[in-house]
N, C-alpha and C positions, 0 to 999 in steps of 0.2 A: 504494499500499499504506500509505504514512504517513497519507494522507487517511482511509482506512478505519479505521486504528487510533485516529485522533483522534475519529471519529464513535463508535466503540465506547467509548472512554473518557468522552466526553460523555454518551452514553446511559447508561452504567454509573453514573456519579456522580449523574446526575439521578434515575435509578431508585432508587438506594440512598437518597438523601436523601428522596425521597417516601415510601417504605417505612418508613424510620426515624421520620419525623415522624408518619406515620399510625399506626404502633405506639405511639409516644409518647402520641398524642391518645387512642387506644383504651385504653391503660393508665390515663390520667388519668380517663377516664369510669368504668371499672370500679373504680378506686380510690375514687372519690368516691361511687359508687352502691352498690357491693357490699362493699368491704373496709374501710370505716371510715377512709378516707384514709391507707392504708398506702402505703409507697413502693415495695414490691416489685412491684406490678402495672405500675407506670410503667416500671421498669427491665426487667421481663420483656417488655413490649410493644416498648420500643426495641430491645432485644436481638433479638427475633424479626424485627423490621423490618430491622435491620442484617444479620442472618444471611441473610434471604431476598434482600436486595439483593446480598450478597456471593456467594451461590450462583448468582444470575442472571448476575452478571459473569463468574464462572468459566465458566459454560456459553456464554456470548457469546464469550469469547475462545478457547475450545477449538473452537468450530465453525469450519469452513472459510469463507472468503469466498464468499458466494453472489452470483452474477450473476443479476439479475432480467431476465426477458425475456417475450415473448408466444409463445404457442404458435401455430404456423402449420399450418393444416389442409391435408391433401392435396387438390389440385384435379385430379380426374379426370373 
């Protein structure tokens, strides 16, 4: 059980970091191209990425531990 929680935390932190950095980058691009170098698109993009990562973490921790296996066909 502790191993599974460790994997969930690792996956959660990595996913949140990737989404936050992606949102930050998208905000920088939109800020430079469309909004005359304002700072709010950068903050908005980073916030969206952080919120999405947090939401994914909540869903991951609320879901039960799934055991993956193969389906065995009936041999008749």
